N, CA, C and O atoms as a GROMACS GRO file, in nm:
protein
  268
    1UNK      N    1  -3.411  -6.033  -4.450
    1UNK     CA    2  -3.505  -5.993  -4.548
    1UNK      C    3  -3.508  -5.875  -4.508
    1UNK      O    4  -3.511  -5.788  -4.596
    2UNK      N    5  -3.507  -5.828  -4.347
    2UNK     CA    6  -3.529  -5.721  -4.320
    2UNK      C    7  -3.381  -5.603  -4.339
    2UNK      O    8  -3.378  -5.481  -4.326
    3UNK      N    9  -3.273  -5.699  -4.374
    3UNK     CA   10  -3.198  -5.565  -4.368
    3UNK      C   11  -3.137  -5.553  -4.528
    3UNK      O   12  -3.030  -5.493  -4.539
    4UNK      N   13  -3.184  -5.595  -4.619
    4UNK     CA   14  -3.194  -5.583  -4.738
    4UNK      C   15  -3.313  -5.494  -4.808
    4UNK      O   16  -3.331  -5.485  -4.930
    5UNK      N   17  -3.396  -5.424  -4.699
    5UNK     CA   18  -3.481  -5.361  -4.702
    5UNK      C   19  -3.435  -5.202  -4.635
    5UNK      O   20  -3.484  -5.090  -4.615
    6UNK      N   21  -3.301  -5.282  -4.615
    6UNK     CA   22  -3.279  -5.142  -4.496
    6UNK      C   23  -3.180  -5.085  -4.572
    6UNK      O   24  -3.153  -4.966  -4.591
    7UNK      N   25  -3.115  -5.211  -4.625
    7UNK     CA   26  -2.982  -5.103  -4.715
    7UNK      C   27  -3.024  -5.101  -4.859
    7UNK      O   28  -2.934  -5.136  -4.935
    8UNK      N   29  -3.140  -5.068  -4.915
    8UNK     CA   30  -3.196  -5.026  -5.026
    8UNK      C   31  -3.181  -4.900  -4.970
    8UNK      O   32  -3.084  -4.833  -5.004
    9UNK      N   33  -3.275  -4.848  -4.877
    9UNK     CA   34  -3.339  -4.761  -4.819
    9UNK      C   35  -3.193  -4.713  -4.797
    9UNK      O   36  -3.168  -4.612  -4.863
   10UNK      N   37  -3.112  -4.749  -4.736
   10UNK     CA   38  -2.978  -4.643  -4.713
   10UNK      C   39  -2.929  -4.606  -4.862
   10UNK      O   40  -2.901  -4.492  -4.899
   11UNK      N   41  -2.926  -4.694  -4.919
   11UNK     CA   42  -2.863  -4.692  -5.065
   11UNK      C   43  -2.910  -4.547  -5.164
   11UNK      O   44  -2.848  -4.464  -5.231
   12UNK      N   45  -3.090  -4.578  -5.120
   12UNK     CA   46  -3.125  -4.430  -5.178
   12UNK      C   47  -3.144  -4.329  -5.159
   12UNK      O   48  -3.167  -4.236  -5.236
   13UNK      N   49  -3.134  -4.336  -4.978
   13UNK     CA   50  -3.096  -4.171  -4.893
   13UNK      C   51  -2.964  -4.124  -4.927
   13UNK      O   52  -2.938  -4.005  -4.945
   14UNK      N   53  -2.889  -4.206  -4.936
   14UNK     CA   54  -2.742  -4.163  -4.997
   14UNK      C   55  -2.709  -4.093  -5.064
   14UNK      O   56  -2.636  -3.995  -5.050
   15UNK      N   57  -2.778  -4.152  -5.182
   15UNK     CA   58  -2.824  -4.130  -5.350
   15UNK      C   59  -2.887  -3.950  -5.361
   15UNK      O   60  -2.854  -3.852  -5.426
   16UNK      N   61  -2.963  -3.973  -5.285
   16UNK     CA   62  -3.093  -3.855  -5.261
   16UNK      C   63  -2.950  -3.742  -5.182
   16UNK      O   64  -2.874  -3.673  -5.249
   17UNK      N   65  -2.949  -3.751  -5.063
   17UNK     CA   66  -2.792  -3.677  -4.983
   17UNK      C   67  -2.726  -3.612  -5.099
   17UNK      O   68  -2.736  -3.493  -5.129
   18UNK      N   69  -2.643  -3.722  -5.172
   18UNK     CA   70  -2.543  -3.669  -5.257
   18UNK      C   71  -2.593  -3.530  -5.370
   18UNK      O   72  -2.521  -3.432  -5.385
   19UNK      N   73  -2.683  -3.542  -5.416
   19UNK     CA   74  -2.718  -3.498  -5.504
   19UNK      C   75  -2.833  -3.375  -5.455
   19UNK      O   76  -2.904  -3.320  -5.539
   20UNK      N   77  -2.840  -3.340  -5.307
   20UNK     CA   78  -2.875  -3.208  -5.260
   20UNK      C   79  -2.719  -3.157  -5.221
   20UNK      O   80  -2.686  -3.038  -5.224
   21UNK      N   81  -2.662  -3.227  -5.197
   21UNK     CA   82  -2.517  -3.138  -5.123
   21UNK      C   83  -2.453  -3.129  -5.315
   21UNK      O   84  -2.336  -3.097  -5.330
   22UNK      N   85  -2.521  -3.153  -5.419
   22UNK     CA   86  -2.403  -3.090  -5.536
   22UNK      C   87  -2.506  -2.971  -5.573
   22UNK      O   88  -2.460  -2.878  -5.639
   23UNK      N   89  -2.631  -2.968  -5.538
   23UNK     CA   90  -2.714  -2.889  -5.581
   23UNK      C   91  -2.706  -2.770  -5.486
   23UNK      O   92  -2.745  -2.664  -5.536
   24UNK      N   93  -2.665  -2.765  -5.367
   24UNK     CA   94  -2.583  -2.733  -5.292
   24UNK      C   95  -2.448  -2.588  -5.322
   24UNK      O   96  -2.433  -2.466  -5.315
   25UNK      N   97  -2.374  -2.724  -5.360
   25UNK     CA   98  -2.267  -2.663  -5.392
   25UNK      C   99  -2.283  -2.566  -5.504
   25UNK      O  100  -2.252  -2.447  -5.505
   26UNK      N  101  -2.338  -2.638  -5.599
   26UNK     CA  102  -2.372  -2.565  -5.690
   26UNK      C  103  -2.441  -2.367  -5.710
   26UNK      O  104  -2.407  -2.273  -5.782
   27UNK      N  105  -2.541  -2.385  -5.607
   27UNK     CA  106  -2.592  -2.253  -5.554
   27UNK      C  107  -2.478  -2.224  -5.493
   27UNK      O  108  -2.400  -2.172  -5.573
   28UNK      N  109  -2.429  -2.239  -5.373
   28UNK     CA  110  -2.297  -2.181  -5.292
   28UNK      C  111  -2.205  -2.114  -5.416
   28UNK      O  112  -2.177  -1.994  -5.418
   29UNK      N  113  -2.171  -2.188  -5.498
   29UNK     CA  114  -2.092  -2.155  -5.678
   29UNK      C  115  -2.135  -1.986  -5.685
   29UNK      O  116  -2.088  -1.874  -5.666
   30UNK      N  117  -2.271  -2.066  -5.732
   30UNK     CA  118  -2.294  -1.949  -5.791
   30UNK      C  119  -2.356  -1.796  -5.735
   30UNK      O  120  -2.362  -1.701  -5.813
   31UNK      N  121  -2.394  -1.786  -5.608
   31UNK     CA  122  -2.353  -1.730  -5.443
   31UNK      C  123  -2.226  -1.616  -5.485
   31UNK      O  124  -2.228  -1.499  -5.524
   32UNK      N  125  -2.120  -1.711  -5.455
   32UNK     CA  126  -1.996  -1.648  -5.481
   32UNK      C  127  -1.953  -1.581  -5.603
   32UNK      O  128  -1.892  -1.475  -5.597
   33UNK      N  129  -1.978  -1.630  -5.697
   33UNK     CA  130  -1.985  -1.560  -5.836
   33UNK      C  131  -2.023  -1.456  -5.866
   33UNK      O  132  -1.957  -1.378  -5.935
   34UNK      N  133  -2.181  -1.425  -5.803
   34UNK     CA  134  -2.217  -1.324  -5.784
   34UNK      C  135  -2.194  -1.203  -5.675
   34UNK      O  136  -2.200  -1.087  -5.714
   35UNK      N  137  -2.179  -1.223  -5.588
   35UNK     CA  138  -2.167  -1.078  -5.508
   35UNK      C  139  -2.069  -1.074  -5.435
   35UNK      O  140  -2.067  -1.006  -5.333
   36UNK      N  141  -1.916  -1.188  -5.495
   36UNK     CA  142  -1.826  -1.114  -5.417
   36UNK      C  143  -1.652  -1.109  -5.518
   36UNK      O  144  -1.616  -1.170  -5.619
   37UNK      N  145  -1.605  -1.037  -5.455
   37UNK     CA  146  -1.476  -1.001  -5.566
   37UNK      C  147  -1.438  -1.102  -5.550
   37UNK      O  148  -1.490  -1.185  -5.475
   38UNK      N  149  -1.261  -1.130  -5.666
   38UNK     CA  150  -1.187  -1.269  -5.628
   38UNK      C  151  -1.111  -1.295  -5.544
   38UNK      O  152  -1.115  -1.412  -5.503
   39UNK      N  153  -1.035  -1.225  -5.498
   39UNK     CA  154  -1.001  -1.263  -5.321
   39UNK      C  155  -1.060  -1.345  -5.238
   39UNK      O  156  -1.016  -1.448  -5.188
   40UNK      N  157  -1.207  -1.271  -5.220
   40UNK     CA  158  -1.239  -1.363  -5.127
   40UNK      C  159  -1.347  -1.410  -5.177
   40UNK      O  160  -1.446  -1.409  -5.104
   41UNK      N  161  -1.359  -1.464  -5.316
   41UNK     CA  162  -1.423  -1.552  -5.359
   41UNK      C  163  -1.313  -1.688  -5.402
   41UNK      O  164  -1.366  -1.794  -5.434
   42UNK      N  165  -1.191  -1.679  -5.402
   42UNK     CA  166  -1.099  -1.793  -5.388
   42UNK      C  167  -1.115  -1.832  -5.218
   42UNK      O  168  -1.118  -1.951  -5.188
   43UNK      N  169  -1.126  -1.720  -5.100
   43UNK     CA  170  -1.125  -1.800  -4.999
   43UNK      C  171  -1.230  -1.864  -4.950
   43UNK      O  172  -1.226  -1.938  -4.852
   44UNK      N  173  -1.357  -1.832  -5.034
   44UNK     CA  174  -1.457  -1.838  -4.992
   44UNK      C  175  -1.485  -2.064  -5.094
   44UNK      O  176  -1.534  -2.168  -5.052
   45UNK      N  177  -1.424  -2.027  -5.212
   45UNK     CA  178  -1.416  -2.214  -5.236
   45UNK      C  179  -1.327  -2.279  -5.190
   45UNK      O  180  -1.329  -2.402  -5.182
   46UNK      N  181  -1.184  -2.163  -5.132
   46UNK     CA  182  -1.144  -2.324  -5.023
   46UNK      C  183  -1.220  -2.359  -4.932
   46UNK      O  184  -1.251  -2.473  -4.898
   47UNK      N  185  -1.253  -2.253  -4.889
   47UNK     CA  186  -1.380  -2.300  -4.787
   47UNK      C  187  -1.461  -2.398  -4.761
   47UNK      O  188  -1.459  -2.480  -4.669
   48UNK      N  189  -1.564  -2.375  -4.890
   48UNK     CA  190  -1.671  -2.450  -4.959
   48UNK      C  191  -1.571  -2.597  -4.987
   48UNK      O  192  -1.644  -2.695  -4.974
   49UNK      N  193  -1.475  -2.624  -5.011
   49UNK     CA  194  -1.410  -2.755  -5.071
   49UNK      C  195  -1.366  -2.796  -4.935
   49UNK      O  196  -1.383  -2.912  -4.898
   50UNK      N  197  -1.306  -2.694  -4.852
   50UNK     CA  198  -1.253  -2.793  -4.706
   50UNK      C  199  -1.369  -2.843  -4.656
   50UNK      O  200  -1.361  -2.962  -4.627
   51UNK      N  201  -1.500  -2.778  -4.632
   51UNK     CA  202  -1.609  -2.836  -4.583
   51UNK      C  203  -1.713  -2.933  -4.670
   51UNK      O  204  -1.791  -3.015  -4.621
   52UNK      N  205  -1.701  -2.913  -4.760
   52UNK     CA  206  -1.758  -3.047  -4.815
   52UNK      C  207  -1.655  -3.200  -4.849
   52UNK      O  208  -1.694  -3.311  -4.884
   53UNK      N  209  -1.526  -3.154  -4.824
   53UNK     CA  210  -1.432  -3.237  -4.775
   53UNK      C  211  -1.428  -3.330  -4.629
   53UNK      O  212  -1.364  -3.434  -4.614
   54UNK      N  213  -1.501  -3.274  -4.541
   54UNK     CA  214  -1.453  -3.303  -4.379
   54UNK      C  215  -1.653  -3.356  -4.384
   54UNK      O  216  -1.681  -3.437  -4.296
   55UNK      N  217  -1.768  -3.316  -4.474
   55UNK     CA  218  -1.847  -3.343  -4.448
   55UNK      C  219  -1.843  -3.532  -4.530
   55UNK      O  220  -1.916  -3.622  -4.488
   56UNK      N  221  -1.769  -3.544  -4.614
   56UNK     CA  222  -1.740  -3.665  -4.687
   56UNK      C  223  -1.702  -3.775  -4.570
   56UNK      O  224  -1.771  -3.866  -4.524
   57UNK      N  225  -1.570  -3.735  -4.540
   57UNK     CA  226  -1.482  -3.780  -4.443
   57UNK      C  227  -1.598  -3.826  -4.325
   57UNK      O  228  -1.603  -3.944  -4.290
   58UNK      N  229  -1.680  -3.736  -4.274
   58UNK     CA  230  -1.750  -3.741  -4.137
   58UNK      C  231  -1.900  -3.843  -4.222
   58UNK      O  232  -1.986  -3.806  -4.142
   59UNK      N  233  -1.943  -3.893  -4.276
   59UNK     CA  234  -2.041  -4.003  -4.344
   59UNK      C  235  -1.996  -4.088  -4.353
   59UNK      O  236  -2.074  -4.183  -4.344
   60UNK      N  237  -1.828  -4.130  -4.379
   60UNK     CA  238  -1.771  -4.251  -4.438
   60UNK      C  239  -1.721  -4.304  -4.312
   60UNK      O  240  -1.729  -4.425  -4.290
   61UNK      N  241  -1.665  -4.214  -4.221
   61UNK     CA  242  -1.612  -4.260  -4.059
   61UNK      C  243  -1.775  -4.297  -4.004
   61UNK      O  244  -1.770  -4.414  -3.966
   62UNK      N  245  -1.910  -4.247  -3.986
   62UNK     CA  246  -2.002  -4.256  -4.007
   62UNK      C  247  -2.061  -4.392  -4.016
   62UNK      O  248  -2.121  -4.439  -3.919
   63UNK      N  249  -2.049  -4.451  -4.115
   63UNK     CA  250  -2.096  -4.574  -4.159
   63UNK      C  251  -1.979  -4.630  -4.146
   63UNK      O  252  -2.005  -4.746  -4.112
   64UNK      N  253  -1.866  -4.618  -4.153
   64UNK     CA  254  -1.791  -4.752  -4.112
   64UNK      C  255  -1.759  -4.766  -3.906
   64UNK      O  256  -1.695  -4.855  -3.850
   65UNK      N  257  -1.808  -4.682  -3.859
   65UNK     CA  258  -1.784  -4.681  -3.725
   65UNK      C  259  -1.927  -4.798  -3.743
   65UNK      O  260  -1.888  -4.911  -3.714
   66UNK      N  261  -2.047  -4.797  -3.775
   66UNK     CA  262  -2.172  -4.861  -3.761
   66UNK      C  263  -2.164  -4.978  -3.808
   66UNK      O  264  -2.270  -5.039  -3.825
   67UNK      N  265  -2.048  -5.037  -3.838
   67UNK     CA  266  -2.007  -5.206  -3.898
   67UNK      C  267  -1.977  -5.272  -3.774
   67UNK      O  268  -1.944  -5.391  -3.774
   0.00000   0.00000   0.00000
């Protein structure tokens, strides 16, 4: 029974984490659009994509490492 509660809680925390990451990504995009020129913007967007990809891989790796 406890594992059901824990799995539901984990799902809710993951969903909230995803929502926060999405919001932060949009805020970062807005910051990039307002303050930086186009060349710097392209590098920053590339860095952001790499960062989001590494965070995703880290969360997947951590999830399956615990199994």
